[in-house]
C-alpha positions in Angstrom: 97.3 107.7 75.9 95.7 104.6 77.2 95.8 102.8 80.6 97.3 99.1 81.5 96.2 97.9 84.9 97.4 94.6 86.8 95.9 94.5 90.1 96.2 92.7 93.1 99.0 90.4 92.2 99.8 88.4 95.1 103.1 87.0 95.8 105.2 85.3 98.9 108.2 87.9 99.1 111.3 87.9 101.6 111.5 91.5 101.8 111.8 93.8 105.1 114.1 95.0 107.6 113.6 92.2 110.5 115.5 88.6 110.0 112.1 86.7 110.4 111.0 88.7 107.3 113.9 87.7 105.1 113.8 84.1 106.4 110.1 83.0 106.9 108.6 85.8 104.1 105.3 87.4 104.4 102.8 87.6 101.7 102.6 91.2 99.2 100.4 92.7 97.0 100.7 94.4 93.9 99.0 96.7 92.1 100.4 98.4 88.6 99.7 101.0 86.3 101.0 101.6 83.2 100.5 105.1 80.8 100.8 104.3 77.2 102.1 106.9 74.7 100.3 105.1 72.1 97.0 106.3 70.1 94.5 103.3 70.8 92.9 104.7 67.0 96.5 103.1 65.5 96.3 99.7 67.0 94.8 97.9 64.0 94.0 95.0 66.9 97.9 93.9 66.7 99.6 93.3 70.2 102.7 94.2 68.4 101.6 98.1 68.2 101.5 98.4 71.9 102.6 96.3 74.6 102.2 92.5 76.3 101.2 93.1 79.4 102.0 89.3 80.4 105.4 90.6 79.9 104.6 92.9 83.0 103.6 90.2 85.1 106.5 88.1 84.6 108.9 90.7 85.1 107.5 91.7 88.5 107.2 88.1 89.2 110.7 87.6 88.8 112.2 90.8 90.8 110.0 89.8 93.3 111.3 86.2 93.6 114.9 87.4 93.5 114.5 90.4 95.8 115.9 90.2 99.6 115.7 94.1 99.8 114.5 95.9 103.3 112.4 98.3 101.8 109.0 97.7 99.7 110.3 101.3 98.1 113.1 99.6 97.0 110.9 97.1 95.8 108.5 99.2 94.0 111.5 101.9 92.6 113.0 98.4 90.9 109.7 97.5 89.6 109.5 100.7 87.6 112.7 100.6 86.4 112.4 97.4 85.2 108.6 97.7 83.5 110.2 101.0 81.4 113.1 99.3 79.9 110.1 96.7 78.8 109.3 99.3 75.7 111.1 102.6 76.5 109.3 104.3 74.0 105.9 103.5 74.5 105.6 104.0 78.1 104.9 107.5 79.6 104.5 106.3 83.2 104.3 103.7 85.4 102.6 103.8 88.9 103.0 100.9 91.6 101.6 100.2 94.6 103.1 97.2 97.5 101.0 96.0 100.3 102.5 94.5 103.3 99.8 91.9 103.7 101.5 90.4 107.5 103.3 93.0 109.2 105.4 92.7 112.1 104.0 95.8 114.2 101.9 95.8 117.5 98.6 96.7 116.5 95.4 96.1 114.6 95.7 97.0 110.7 95.1 95.2 107.2 98.6 96.3 105.5 101.3 98.2 105.1 101.0 100.4 101.3 103.3 102.0 99.5 102.5 104.2 95.6 105.3 105.1 93.5 105.3 106.9 90.2 107.9 108.1 87.9 
């Protein structure tokens, strides 16, 4: 087993409870961690024997582009489900964190983040 991580992917999203979030949008940051059911010794330097992490990025980018959900938890769960579909037999677990970098909260904070794993 080994792990692939894609860190600090940044996107403009239209996710949120408030109308302004859906209309104007905001920046989000996503981290992905995928644990694979693959013995690295069997790879023989062939991408066909592993997974192509470019597919992970493309999948996440499309989900964020299309999504208009209220909760970042819903976004995270959708990402997990879609990533697992890419290579069901090779993927053991998927962990994703989603950070809203601009949050409509009256206070001083950097971001709001959720993390989910399945």
